[in-house]
mmCIF file as gemmi writes it, N, C-alpha and C atoms, coordinates in Angstrom:
data_model
loop_
_atom_site.group_PDB
_atom_site.id
_atom_site.type_symbol
_atom_site.label_atom_id
_atom_site.label_alt_id
_atom_site.label_comp_id
_atom_site.label_asym_id
_atom_site.label_entity_id
_atom_site.label_seq_id
_atom_site.pdbx_PDB_ins_code
_atom_site.Cartn_x
_atom_site.Cartn_y
_atom_site.Cartn_z
_atom_site.occupancy
_atom_site.B_iso_or_equiv
_atom_site.pdbx_formal_charge
_atom_site.auth_seq_id
_atom_site.auth_asym_id
_atom_site.pdbx_PDB_model_num
ATOM 1 N N . MET Axp A 1 ? 11.559 -16.451 13.393 1 0 ? 1 A 1
ATOM 2 C CA . MET Axp A 1 ? 10.917 -15.406 14.178 1 0 ? 1 A 1
ATOM 3 C C . MET Axp A 1 ? 11.344 -15.55 15.631 1 0 ? 1 A 1
ATOM 4 N N . THR Axp A 2 ? 11.506 -14.429 16.25 1 0 ? 2 A 1
ATOM 5 C CA . THR Axp A 2 ? 11.853 -14.452 17.657 1 0 ? 2 A 1
ATOM 6 C C . THR Axp A 2 ? 10.586 -14.58 18.484 1 0 ? 2 A 1
ATOM 7 N N . GLY Axp A 3 ? 10.777 -14.815 19.753 1 0 ? 3 A 1
ATOM 8 C CA . GLY Axp A 3 ? 9.625 -14.942 20.648 1 0 ? 3 A 1
ATOM 9 C C . GLY Axp A 3 ? 8.809 -13.668 20.712 1 0 ? 3 A 1
ATOM 10 N N . ARG Axp A 4 ? 9.497 -12.529 20.675 1 0 ? 4 A 1
ATOM 11 C CA . ARG Axp A 4 ? 8.793 -11.249 20.723 1 0 ? 4 A 1
ATOM 12 C C . ARG Axp A 4 ? 7.937 -11.061 19.473 1 0 ? 4 A 1
ATOM 13 N N . ALA Axp A 5 ? 8.484 -11.42 18.304 1 0 ? 5 A 1
ATOM 14 C CA . ALA Axp A 5 ? 7.718 -11.281 17.064 1 0 ? 5 A 1
ATOM 15 C C . ALA Axp A 5 ? 6.523 -12.222 17.061 1 0 ? 5 A 1
ATOM 16 N N . LEU Axp A 6 ? 6.722 -13.454 17.557 1 0 ? 6 A 1
ATOM 17 C CA . LEU Axp A 6 ? 5.593 -14.387 17.616 1 0 ? 6 A 1
ATOM 18 C C . LEU Axp A 6 ? 4.51 -13.888 18.553 1 0 ? 6 A 1
ATOM 19 N N . SER Axp A 7 ? 4.887 -13.291 19.685 1 0 ? 7 A 1
ATOM 20 C CA . SER Axp A 7 ? 3.861 -12.783 20.593 1 0 ? 7 A 1
ATOM 21 C C . SER Axp A 7 ? 3.134 -11.596 19.964 1 0 ? 7 A 1
ATOM 22 N N . ARG Axp A 8 ? 3.85 -10.8 19.164 1 0 ? 8 A 1
ATOM 23 C CA . ARG Axp A 8 ? 3.191 -9.69 18.489 1 0 ? 8 A 1
ATOM 24 C C . ARG Axp A 8 ? 2.243 -10.202 17.411 1 0 ? 8 A 1
ATOM 25 N N . VAL Axp A 9 ? 2.606 -11.293 16.737 1 0 ? 9 A 1
ATOM 26 C CA . VAL Axp A 9 ? 1.694 -11.898 15.768 1 0 ? 9 A 1
ATOM 27 C C . VAL Axp A 9 ? 0.454 -12.408 16.485 1 0 ? 9 A 1
ATOM 28 N N . TRP Axp A 10 ? 0.665 -13.094 17.61 1 0 ? 10 A 1
ATOM 29 C CA . TRP Axp A 10 ? -0.463 -13.66 18.339 1 0 ? 10 A 1
ATOM 30 C C . TRP Axp A 10 ? -1.385 -12.57 18.866 1 0 ? 10 A 1
ATOM 31 N N . ASN Axp A 11 ? -0.82 -11.438 19.286 1 0 ? 11 A 1
ATOM 32 C CA . ASN Axp A 11 ? -1.636 -10.333 19.784 1 0 ? 11 A 1
ATOM 33 C C . ASN Axp A 11 ? -2.276 -9.529 18.664 1 0 ? 11 A 1
ATOM 34 N N . GLY Axp A 12 ? -1.872 -9.78 17.433 1 0 ? 12 A 1
ATOM 35 C CA . GLY Axp A 12 ? -2.469 -9.105 16.297 1 0 ? 12 A 1
ATOM 36 C C . GLY Axp A 12 ? -1.898 -7.73 16.033 1 0 ? 12 A 1
ATOM 37 N N . THR Axp A 13 ? -0.684 -7.456 16.509 1 0 ? 13 A 1
ATOM 38 C CA . THR Axp A 13 ? -0.101 -6.131 16.323 1 0 ? 13 A 1
ATOM 39 C C . THR Axp A 13 ? 1.28 -6.228 15.695 1 0 ? 13 A 1
ATOM 40 N N . LEU Axp A 14 ? 1.451 -7.086 14.711 1 0 ? 14 A 1
ATOM 41 C CA . LEU Axp A 14 ? 2.744 -7.22 14.055 1 0 ? 14 A 1
ATOM 42 C C . LEU Axp A 14 ? 2.993 -5.988 13.208 1 0 ? 14 A 1
ATOM 43 N N . GLY Axp A 15 ? 4.105 -5.323 13.467 1 0 ? 15 A 1
ATOM 44 C CA . GLY Axp A 15 ? 4.468 -4.142 12.7 1 0 ? 15 A 1
ATOM 45 C C . GLY Axp A 15 ? 5.717 -4.434 11.887 1 0 ? 15 A 1
ATOM 46 N N . ILE Axp A 16 ? 5.67 -4.132 10.616 1 0 ? 16 A 1
ATOM 47 C CA . ILE Axp A 16 ? 6.826 -4.296 9.747 1 0 ? 16 A 1
ATOM 48 C C . ILE Axp A 16 ? 7.432 -2.913 9.591 1 0 ? 16 A 1
ATOM 49 N N . GLU Axp A 17 ? 8.752 -2.795 9.736 1 0 ? 17 A 1
ATOM 50 C CA . GLU Axp A 17 ? 9.398 -1.49 9.697 1 0 ? 17 A 1
ATOM 51 C C . GLU Axp A 17 ? 9.06 -0.766 8.398 1 0 ? 17 A 1
ATOM 52 N N . GLY Axp A 18 ? 8.599 0.48 8.534 1 0 ? 18 A 1
ATOM 53 C CA . GLY Axp A 18 ? 8.281 1.287 7.383 1 0 ? 18 A 1
ATOM 54 C C . GLY Axp A 18 ? 6.896 1.051 6.816 1 0 ? 18 A 1
ATOM 55 N N . VAL Axp A 19 ? 6.177 0.065 7.339 1 0 ? 19 A 1
ATOM 56 C CA . VAL Axp A 19 ? 4.859 -0.262 6.808 1 0 ? 19 A 1
ATOM 57 C C . VAL Axp A 19 ? 3.763 0.101 7.796 1 0 ? 19 A 1
ATOM 58 N N . GLY Axp A 20 ? 4.043 0.024 9.064 1 0 ? 20 A 1
ATOM 59 C CA . GLY Axp A 20 ? 3.027 0.281 10.072 1 0 ? 20 A 1
ATOM 60 C C . GLY Axp A 20 ? 2.574 -1.022 10.693 1 0 ? 20 A 1
ATOM 61 N N . SER Axp A 21 ? 1.593 -0.95 11.566 1 0 ? 21 A 1
ATOM 62 C CA . SER Axp A 21 ? 1.156 -2.169 12.244 1 0 ? 21 A 1
ATOM 63 C C . SER Axp A 21 ? 0.104 -2.896 11.421 1 0 ? 21 A 1
ATOM 64 N N . LEU Axp A 22 ? 0.097 -4.183 11.558 1 0 ? 22 A 1
ATOM 65 C CA . LEU Axp A 22 ? -0.804 -5.05 10.821 1 0 ? 22 A 1
ATOM 66 C C . LEU Axp A 22 ? -1.783 -5.653 11.815 1 0 ? 22 A 1
ATOM 67 N N . LYS Axp A 23 ? -3.047 -5.372 11.658 1 0 ? 23 A 1
ATOM 68 C CA . LYS Axp A 23 ? -4.067 -5.916 12.558 1 0 ? 23 A 1
ATOM 69 C C . LYS Axp A 23 ? -4.546 -7.247 12.013 1 0 ? 23 A 1
ATOM 70 N N . LEU Axp A 24 ? -4.354 -8.291 12.777 1 0 ? 24 A 1
ATOM 71 C CA . LEU Axp A 24 ? -4.763 -9.629 12.365 1 0 ? 24 A 1
ATOM 72 C C . LEU Axp A 24 ? -6.039 -10.017 13.088 1 0 ? 24 A 1
ATOM 73 N N . SER Axp A 25 ? -6.938 -10.657 12.355 1 0 ? 25 A 1
ATOM 74 C CA . SER Axp A 25 ? -8.155 -11.155 12.984 1 0 ? 25 A 1
ATOM 75 C C . SER Axp A 25 ? -7.828 -12.443 13.73 1 0 ? 25 A 1
ATOM 76 N N . GLN Axp A 26 ? -8.781 -12.922 14.478 1 0 ? 26 A 1
ATOM 77 C CA . GLN Axp A 26 ? -8.573 -14.145 15.246 1 0 ? 26 A 1
ATOM 78 C C . GLN Axp A 26 ? -8.326 -15.339 14.307 1 0 ? 26 A 1
ATOM 79 N N . LEU Axp A 27 ? -9.028 -15.388 13.175 1 0 ? 27 A 1
ATOM 80 C CA . LEU Axp A 27 ? -8.803 -16.465 12.214 1 0 ? 27 A 1
ATOM 81 C C . LEU Axp A 27 ? -7.419 -16.38 11.588 1 0 ? 27 A 1
ATOM 82 N N . ASP Axp A 28 ? -6.946 -15.163 11.334 1 0 ? 28 A 1
ATOM 83 C CA . ASP Axp A 28 ? -5.598 -14.997 10.79 1 0 ? 28 A 1
ATOM 84 C C . ASP Axp A 28 ? -4.547 -15.472 11.79 1 0 ? 28 A 1
ATOM 85 N N . ARG Axp A 29 ? -4.756 -15.159 13.063 1 0 ? 29 A 1
ATOM 86 C CA . ARG Axp A 29 ? -3.809 -15.616 14.082 1 0 ? 29 A 1
ATOM 87 C C . ARG Axp A 29 ? -3.826 -17.136 14.198 1 0 ? 29 A 1
ATOM 88 N N . LEU Axp A 30 ? -5.005 -17.735 14.072 1 0 ? 30 A 1
ATOM 89 C CA . LEU Axp A 30 ? -5.101 -19.191 14.097 1 0 ? 30 A 1
ATOM 90 C C . LEU Axp A 30 ? -4.375 -19.792 12.905 1 0 ? 30 A 1
ATOM 91 N N . SER Axp A 31 ? -4.488 -19.142 11.758 1 0 ? 31 A 1
ATOM 92 C CA . SER Axp A 31 ? -3.808 -19.61 10.565 1 0 ? 31 A 1
ATOM 93 C C . SER Axp A 31 ? -2.29 -19.522 10.728 1 0 ? 31 A 1
ATOM 94 N N . VAL Axp A 32 ? -1.806 -18.435 11.322 1 0 ? 32 A 1
ATOM 95 C CA . VAL Axp A 32 ? -0.363 -18.292 11.569 1 0 ? 32 A 1
ATOM 96 C C . VAL Axp A 32 ? 0.112 -19.375 12.524 1 0 ? 32 A 1
ATOM 97 N N . LEU Axp A 33 ? -0.658 -19.633 13.577 1 0 ? 33 A 1
ATOM 98 C CA . LEU Axp A 33 ? -0.288 -20.671 14.537 1 0 ? 33 A 1
ATOM 99 C C . LEU Axp A 33 ? -0.257 -22.046 13.877 1 0 ? 33 A 1
ATOM 100 N N . ALA Axp A 34 ? -1.243 -22.337 13.021 1 0 ? 34 A 1
ATOM 101 C CA . ALA Axp A 34 ? -1.269 -23.623 12.319 1 0 ? 34 A 1
ATOM 102 C C . ALA Axp A 34 ? -0.092 -23.743 11.363 1 0 ? 34 A 1
ATOM 103 N N . CYS Axp A 35 ? 0.266 -22.652 10.72 1 0 ? 35 A 1
ATOM 104 C CA . CYS Axp A 35 ? 1.396 -22.667 9.792 1 0 ? 35 A 1
ATOM 105 C C . CYS Axp A 35 ? 2.698 -22.949 10.538 1 0 ? 35 A 1
ATOM 106 N N . VAL Axp A 36 ? 2.921 -22.278 11.657 1 0 ? 36 A 1
ATOM 107 C CA . VAL Axp A 36 ? 4.139 -22.497 12.449 1 0 ? 36 A 1
ATOM 108 C C . VAL Axp A 36 ? 4.179 -23.927 12.978 1 0 ? 36 A 1
ATOM 109 N N . THR Axp A 37 ? 3.039 -24.431 13.428 1 0 ? 37 A 1
ATOM 110 C CA . THR Axp A 37 ? 2.972 -25.806 13.931 1 0 ? 37 A 1
ATOM 111 C C . THR Axp A 37 ? 3.264 -26.804 12.819 1 0 ? 37 A 1
ATOM 112 N N . GLY Axp A 38 ? 2.662 -26.586 11.647 1 0 ? 38 A 1
ATOM 113 C CA . GLY Axp A 38 ? 2.89 -27.489 10.523 1 0 ? 38 A 1
ATOM 114 C C . GLY Axp A 38 ? 4.334 -27.506 10.07 1 0 ? 38 A 1
ATOM 115 N N . LEU Axp A 39 ? 4.961 -26.323 10.002 1 0 ? 39 A 1
ATOM 116 C CA . LEU Axp A 39 ? 6.366 -26.268 9.616 1 0 ? 39 A 1
ATOM 117 C C . LEU Axp A 39 ? 7.263 -26.936 10.647 1 0 ? 39 A 1
ATOM 118 N N . SER Axp A 40 ? 6.918 -26.799 11.925 1 0 ? 40 A 1
ATOM 119 C CA . SER Axp A 40 ? 7.692 -27.466 12.975 1 0 ? 40 A 1
ATOM 120 C C . SER Axp A 40 ? 7.575 -28.986 12.856 1 0 ? 40 A 1
ATOM 121 N N . LEU Axp A 41 ? 6.366 -29.47 12.599 1 0 ? 41 A 1
ATOM 122 C CA . LEU Axp A 41 ? 6.174 -30.91 12.438 1 0 ? 41 A 1
ATOM 123 C C . LEU Axp A 41 ? 6.895 -31.444 11.209 1 0 ? 41 A 1
ATOM 124 N N . LEU Axp A 42 ? 6.892 -30.652 10.128 1 0 ? 42 A 1
ATOM 125 C CA . LEU Axp A 42 ? 7.634 -31.069 8.933 1 0 ? 42 A 1
ATOM 126 C C . LEU Axp A 42 ? 9.132 -31.15 9.213 1 0 ? 42 A 1
ATOM 127 N N . ALA Axp A 43 ? 9.643 -30.199 9.988 1 0 ? 43 A 1
ATOM 128 C CA . ALA Axp A 43 ? 11.063 -30.227 10.343 1 0 ? 43 A 1
ATOM 129 C C . ALA Axp A 43 ? 11.381 -31.473 11.165 1 0 ? 43 A 1
ATOM 130 N N . ILE Axp A 44 ? 10.501 -31.835 12.096 1 0 ? 44 A 1
ATOM 131 C CA . ILE Axp A 44 ? 10.696 -33.044 12.896 1 0 ? 44 A 1
ATOM 132 C C . ILE Axp A 44 ? 10.661 -34.274 12.002 1 0 ? 44 A 1
ATOM 133 N N . PHE Axp A 45 ? 9.722 -34.301 11.055 1 0 ? 45 A 1
ATOM 134 C CA . PHE Axp A 45 ? 9.582 -35.444 10.154 1 0 ? 45 A 1
ATOM 135 C C . PHE Axp A 45 ? 10.85 -35.64 9.326 1 0 ? 45 A 1
ATOM 136 N N . PHE Axp A 46 ? 11.341 -34.552 8.708 1 0 ? 46 A 1
ATOM 137 C CA . PHE Axp A 46 ? 12.533 -34.674 7.871 1 0 ? 46 A 1
ATOM 138 C C . PHE Axp A 46 ? 13.786 -34.936 8.692 1 0 ? 46 A 1
ATOM 139 N N . ALA Axp A 47 ? 13.85 -34.406 9.897 1 0 ? 47 A 1
ATOM 140 C CA . ALA Axp A 47 ? 14.996 -34.693 10.761 1 0 ? 47 A 1
ATOM 141 C C . ALA Axp A 47 ? 15.001 -36.162 11.156 1 0 ? 47 A 1
ATOM 142 N N . ALA Axp A 48 ? 13.842 -36.704 11.487 1 0 ? 48 A 1
ATOM 143 C CA . ALA Axp A 48 ? 13.759 -38.121 11.845 1 0 ? 48 A 1
ATOM 144 C C . ALA Axp A 48 ? 14.105 -39 10.654 1 0 ? 48 A 1
ATOM 145 N N . THR Axp A 49 ? 13.652 -38.6 9.462 1 0 ? 49 A 1
ATOM 146 C CA . THR Axp A 49 ? 13.972 -39.363 8.252 1 0 ? 49 A 1
ATOM 147 C C . THR Axp A 49 ? 15.467 -39.306 7.954 1 0 ? 49 A 1
ATOM 148 N N . GLY Axp A 50 ? 16.037 -38.109 8.065 1 0 ? 50 A 1
ATOM 149 C CA . GLY Axp A 50 ? 17.454 -37.948 7.772 1 0 ? 50 A 1
ATOM 150 C C . GLY Axp A 50 ? 18.359 -38.663 8.761 1 0 ? 50 A 1
ATOM 151 N N . LEU Axp A 51 ? 17.944 -38.727 10.013 1 0 ? 51 A 1
ATOM 152 C CA . LEU Axp A 51 ? 18.755 -39.388 11.036 1 0 ? 51 A 1
ATOM 153 C C . LEU Axp A 51 ? 18.494 -40.888 11.112 1 0 ? 51 A 1
ATOM 154 N N . GLY Axp A 52 ? 17.52 -41.353 10.371 1 0 ? 52 A 1
ATOM 155 C CA . GLY Axp A 52 ? 17.199 -42.778 10.366 1 0 ? 52 A 1
ATOM 156 C C . GLY Axp A 52 ? 16.424 -43.231 11.591 1 0 ? 52 A 1
ATOM 157 N N . ALA Axp A 53 ? 15.874 -42.287 12.333 1 0 ? 53 A 1
ATOM 158 C CA . ALA Axp A 53 ? 15.089 -42.63 13.523 1 0 ? 53 A 1
ATOM 159 C C . ALA Axp A 53 ? 13.706 -43.107 13.109 1 0 ? 53 A 1
ATOM 160 N N . GLU Axp A 54 ? 13.108 -43.882 13.968 1 0 ? 54 A 1
ATOM 161 C CA . GLU Axp A 54 ? 11.751 -44.354 13.693 1 0 ? 54 A 1
ATOM 162 C C . GLU Axp A 54 ? 10.767 -43.208 13.896 1 0 ? 54 A 1
ATOM 163 N N . GLN Axp A 55 ? 9.87 -43.031 12.926 1 0 ? 55 A 1
ATOM 164 C CA . GLN Axp A 55 ? 8.905 -41.938 12.989 1 0 ? 55 A 1
ATOM 165 C C . GLN Axp A 55 ? 7.64 -42.4 13.704 1 0 ? 55 A 1
ATOM 166 N N . PRO Axp A 56 ? 7.062 -41.515 14.509 1 0 ? 56 A 1
ATOM 167 C CA . PRO Axp A 56 ? 5.781 -41.869 15.136 1 0 ? 56 A 1
ATOM 168 C C . PRO Axp A 56 ? 4.701 -42.039 14.072 1 0 ? 56 A 1
ATOM 169 N N . GLU Axp A 57 ? 3.771 -42.935 14.314 1 0 ? 57 A 1
ATOM 170 C CA . GLU Axp A 57 ? 2.707 -43.186 13.343 1 0 ? 57 A 1
ATOM 171 C C . GLU Axp A 57 ? 1.78 -41.99 13.176 1 0 ? 57 A 1
ATOM 172 N N . TRP Axp A 58 ? 1.644 -41.165 14.195 1 0 ? 58 A 1
ATOM 173 C CA . TRP Axp A 58 ? 0.724 -40.04 14.148 1 0 ? 58 A 1
ATOM 174 C C . TRP Axp A 58 ? 1.275 -38.845 13.389 1 0 ? 58 A 1
ATOM 175 N N . LEU Axp A 59 ? 2.576 -38.792 13.161 1 0 ? 59 A 1
ATOM 176 C CA . LEU Axp A 59 ? 3.189 -37.602 12.584 1 0 ? 59 A 1
ATOM 177 C C . LEU Axp A 59 ? 2.706 -37.29 11.159 1 0 ? 59 A 1
ATOM 178 N N . PRO Axp A 60 ? 2.68 -38.253 10.222 1 0 ? 60 A 1
ATOM 179 C CA . PRO Axp A 60 ? 2.163 -37.916 8.88 1 0 ? 60 A 1
ATOM 180 C C . PRO Axp A 60 ? 0.697 -37.492 8.888 1 0 ? 60 A 1
ATOM 181 N N . MET Axp A 61 ? -0.103 -38.088 9.766 1 0 ? 61 A 1
ATOM 182 C CA . MET Axp A 61 ? -1.513 -37.695 9.843 1 0 ? 61 A 1
ATOM 183 C C . MET Axp A 61 ? -1.659 -36.282 10.388 1 0 ? 61 A 1
ATOM 184 N N . ALA Axp A 62 ? -0.843 -35.913 11.37 1 0 ? 62 A 1
ATOM 185 C CA . ALA Axp A 62 ? -0.906 -34.561 11.926 1 0 ? 62 A 1
ATOM 186 C C . ALA Axp A 62 ? -0.489 -33.536 10.873 1 0 ? 62 A 1
ATOM 187 N N . ILE Axp A 63 ? 0.562 -33.842 10.127 1 0 ? 63 A 1
ATOM 188 C CA . ILE Axp A 63 ? 1.013 -32.929 9.077 1 0 ? 63 A 1
ATOM 189 C C . ILE Axp A 63 ? -0.061 -32.779 8.002 1 0 ? 63 A 1
ATOM 190 N N . ALA Axp A 64 ? -0.68 -33.882 7.602 1 0 ? 64 A 1
ATOM 191 C CA . ALA Axp A 64 ? -1.72 -33.832 6.57 1 0 ? 64 A 1
ATOM 192 C C . ALA Axp A 64 ? -2.947 -33.055 7.051 1 0 ? 64 A 1
ATOM 193 N N . SER Axp A 65 ? -3.324 -33.214 8.314 1 0 ? 65 A 1
ATOM 194 C CA . SER Axp A 65 ? -4.499 -32.504 8.809 1 0 ? 65 A 1
ATOM 195 C C . SER Axp A 65 ? -4.244 -31.005 8.893 1 0 ? 65 A 1
ATOM 196 N N . ILE Axp A 66 ? -3.051 -30.607 9.312 1 0 ? 66 A 1
ATOM 197 C CA . ILE Axp A 66 ? -2.736 -29.186 9.376 1 0 ? 66 A 1
ATOM 198 C C . ILE Axp A 66 ? -2.65 -28.604 7.97 1 0 ? 66 A 1
ATOM 199 N N . ALA Axp A 67 ? -2.072 -29.349 7.028 1 0 ? 67 A 1
ATOM 200 C CA . ALA Axp A 67 ? -2.002 -28.882 5.642 1 0 ? 67 A 1
ATOM 201 C C . ALA Axp A 67 ? -3.407 -28.735 5.061 1 0 ? 67 A 1
ATOM 202 N N . GLY Axp A 68 ? -4.299 -29.666 5.358 1 0 ? 68 A 1
ATOM 203 C CA . GLY Axp A 68 ? -5.684 -29.56 4.9 1 0 ? 68 A 1
ATOM 204 C C . GLY Axp A 68 ? -6.381 -28.342 5.47 1 0 ? 68 A 1
ATOM 205 N N . PHE Axp A 69 ? -6.133 -28.058 6.75 1 0 ? 69 A 1
ATOM 206 C CA . PHE Axp A 69 ? -6.716 -26.878 7.383 1 0 ? 69 A 1
ATOM 207 C C . PHE Axp A 69 ? -6.205 -25.613 6.7 1 0 ? 69 A 1
ATOM 208 N N . GLU Axp A 70 ? -4.916 -25.561 6.421 1 0 ? 70 A 1
ATOM 209 C CA . GLU Axp A 70 ? -4.342 -24.384 5.771 1 0 ? 70 A 1
ATOM 210 C C . GLU Axp A 70 ? -4.89 -24.211 4.355 1 0 ? 70 A 1
ATOM 211 N N . MET Axp A 71 ? -5.066 -25.311 3.618 1 0 ? 71 A 1
ATOM 212 C CA . MET Axp A 71 ? -5.642 -25.2 2.278 1 0 ? 71 A 1
ATOM 213 C C . MET Axp A 71 ? -7.07 -24.666 2.352 1 0 ? 71 A 1
ATOM 214 N N . PHE Axp A 72 ? -7.837 -25.119 3.335 1 0 ? 72 A 1
ATOM 215 C CA . PHE Axp A 72 ? -9.185 -24.613 3.528 1 0 ? 72 A 1
ATOM 216 C C . PHE Axp A 72 ? -9.159 -23.12 3.823 1 0 ? 72 A 1
ATOM 217 N N . MET Axp A 73 ? -8.229 -22.681 4.676 1 0 ? 73 A 1
ATOM 218 C CA . MET Axp A 73 ? -8.146 -21.261 5.034 1 0 ? 73 A 1
ATOM 219 C C . MET Axp A 73 ? -7.792 -20.401 3.814 1 0 ? 73 A 1
ATOM 220 N N . VAL Axp A 74 ? -6.886 -20.874 2.966 1 0 ? 74 A 1
ATOM 221 C CA . VAL Axp A 74 ? -6.499 -20.119 1.771 1 0 ? 74 A 1
ATOM 222 C C . VAL Axp A 74 ? -7.681 -20.012 0.808 1 0 ? 74 A 1
ATOM 223 N N . ILE Axp A 75 ? -8.39 -21.124 0.593 1 0 ? 75 A 1
ATOM 224 C CA . ILE Axp A 75 ? -9.541 -21.113 -0.317 1 0 ? 75 A 1
ATOM 225 C C . ILE Axp A 75 ? -10.654 -20.231 0.245 1 0 ? 75 A 1
ATOM 226 N N . ASP Axp A 76 ? -10.874 -20.293 1.546 1 0 ? 76 A 1
ATOM 227 C CA . ASP Axp A 76 ? -11.902 -19.471 2.173 1 0 ? 76 A 1
ATOM 228 C C . ASP Axp A 76 ? -11.556 -17.986 2.073 1 0 ? 76 A 1
ATOM 229 N N . ALA Axp A 77 ? -10.29 -17.651 2.273 1 0 ? 77 A 1
ATOM 230 C CA . ALA Axp A 77 ? -9.869 -16.248 2.16 1 0 ? 77 A 1
ATOM 231 C C . ALA Axp A 77 ? -10.04 -15.745 0.728 1 0 ? 77 A 1
ATOM 232 N N . ALA Axp A 78 ? -9.709 -16.575 -0.252 1 0 ? 78 A 1
ATOM 233 C CA . ALA Axp A 78 ? -9.884 -16.182 -1.652 1 0 ? 78 A 1
ATOM 234 C C . ALA Axp A 78 ? -11.36 -15.991 -1.978 1 0 ? 78 A 1
ATOM 235 N N . ARG Axp A 79 ? -12.208 -16.873 -1.449 1 0 ? 79 A 1
ATOM 236 C CA . ARG Axp A 79 ? -13.651 -16.756 -1.683 1 0 ? 79 A 1
ATOM 237 C C . ARG Axp A 79 ? -14.192 -15.475 -1.061 1 0 ? 79 A 1
ATOM 238 N N . ARG Axp A 80 ? -13.723 -15.159 0.144 1 0 ? 80 A 1
ATOM 239 C CA . ARG Axp A 80 ? -14.196 -13.935 0.798 1 0 ? 80 A 1
ATOM 240 C C . ARG Axp A 80 ? -13.738 -12.686 0.061 1 0 ? 80 A 1
ATOM 241 N N . ARG Axp A 81 ? -12.508 -12.712 -0.424 1 0 ? 81 A 1
ATOM 242 C CA . ARG Axp A 81 ? -12.009 -11.567 -1.183 1 0 ? 81 A 1
ATOM 243 C C . ARG Axp A 81 ? -12.812 -11.35 -2.443 1 0 ? 81 A 1
ATOM 244 N N . ARG Axp A 82 ? -13.13 -12.443 -3.126 1 0 ? 82 A 1
ATOM 245 C CA . ARG Axp A 82 ? -13.881 -12.354 -4.385 1 0 ? 82 A 1
ATOM 246 C C . ARG Axp A 82 ? -15.29 -11.852 -4.154 1 0 ? 82 A 1
ATOM 247 N N . SER Axp A 83 ? -15.897 -12.269 -3.041 1 0 ? 83 A 1
ATOM 248 C CA . SER Axp A 83 ? -17.277 -11.883 -2.787 1 0 ? 83 A 1
ATOM 249 C C . SER Axp A 83 ? -17.386 -10.547 -2.043 1 0 ? 83 A 1
ATOM 250 N N . GLY Axp A 84 ? -16.282 -9.929 -1.764 1 0 ? 84 A 1
ATOM 251 C CA . GLY Axp A 84 ? -16.325 -8.642 -1.082 1 0 ? 84 A 1
ATOM 252 C C . GLY Axp A 84 ? -16.417 -8.757 0.42 1 0 ? 84 A 1
ATOM 253 N N . GLY Axp A 85 ? -16.165 -9.917 0.958 1 0 ? 85 A 1
ATOM 254 C CA . GLY Axp A 85 ? -16.144 -10.088 2.414 1 0 ? 85 A 1
ATOM 255 C C . GLY Axp A 85 ? -17.5 -10.309 3.045 1 0 ? 85 A 1
ATOM 256 N N . GLY Axp A 86 ? -18.542 -10.424 2.251 1 0 ? 86 A 1
ATOM 257 C CA . GLY Axp A 86 ? -19.868 -10.622 2.819 1 0 ? 86 A 1
ATOM 258 C C . GLY Axp A 86 ? -20.083 -12.033 3.332 1 0 ? 86 A 1
ATOM 259 N N . LEU Axp A 87 ? -21.042 -12.191 4.208 1 0 ? 87 A 1
ATOM 260 C CA . LEU Axp A 87 ? -21.32 -13.501 4.78 1 0 ? 87 A 1
ATOM 261 C C . LEU Axp A 87 ? -22.147 -14.38 3.843 1 0 ? 87 A 1
ATOM 262 N N . ASN Axp A 88 ? -22.827 -13.788 2.887 1 0 ? 88 A 1
ATOM 263 C CA . ASN Axp A 88 ? -23.719 -14.553 2.013 1 0 ? 88 A 1
ATOM 264 C C . ASN Axp A 88 ? -22.997 -15.221 0.854 1 0 ? 88 A 1
ATOM 265 N N . GLY Axp A 89 ? -21.719 -14.943 0.667 1 0 ? 89 A 1
ATOM 266 C CA . GLY Axp A 89 ? -20.949 -15.557 -0.413 1 0 ? 89 A 1
ATOM 267 C C . GLY Axp A 89 ? -21.284 -14.945 -1.67 1 0 ? 89 A 1
């Protein structure tokens, strides 16, 4: 993604050609940011492993915590979809 596309995602106005604009909620934008951060950390982890560099001790924990957050977001979104989006579950 380019910087312009990322800023449009962050602002909640990502438009896909031929589809129209996509309005993202604040939680969706947080999820996108966590996903980009997690993928960046994974790239750093595999690059360090491939180059034989010493990995920081915090890196696997950061990747695991972001992955856990993303799994929670996916399960929460599925639960909300199933319940019709209500707050009472």
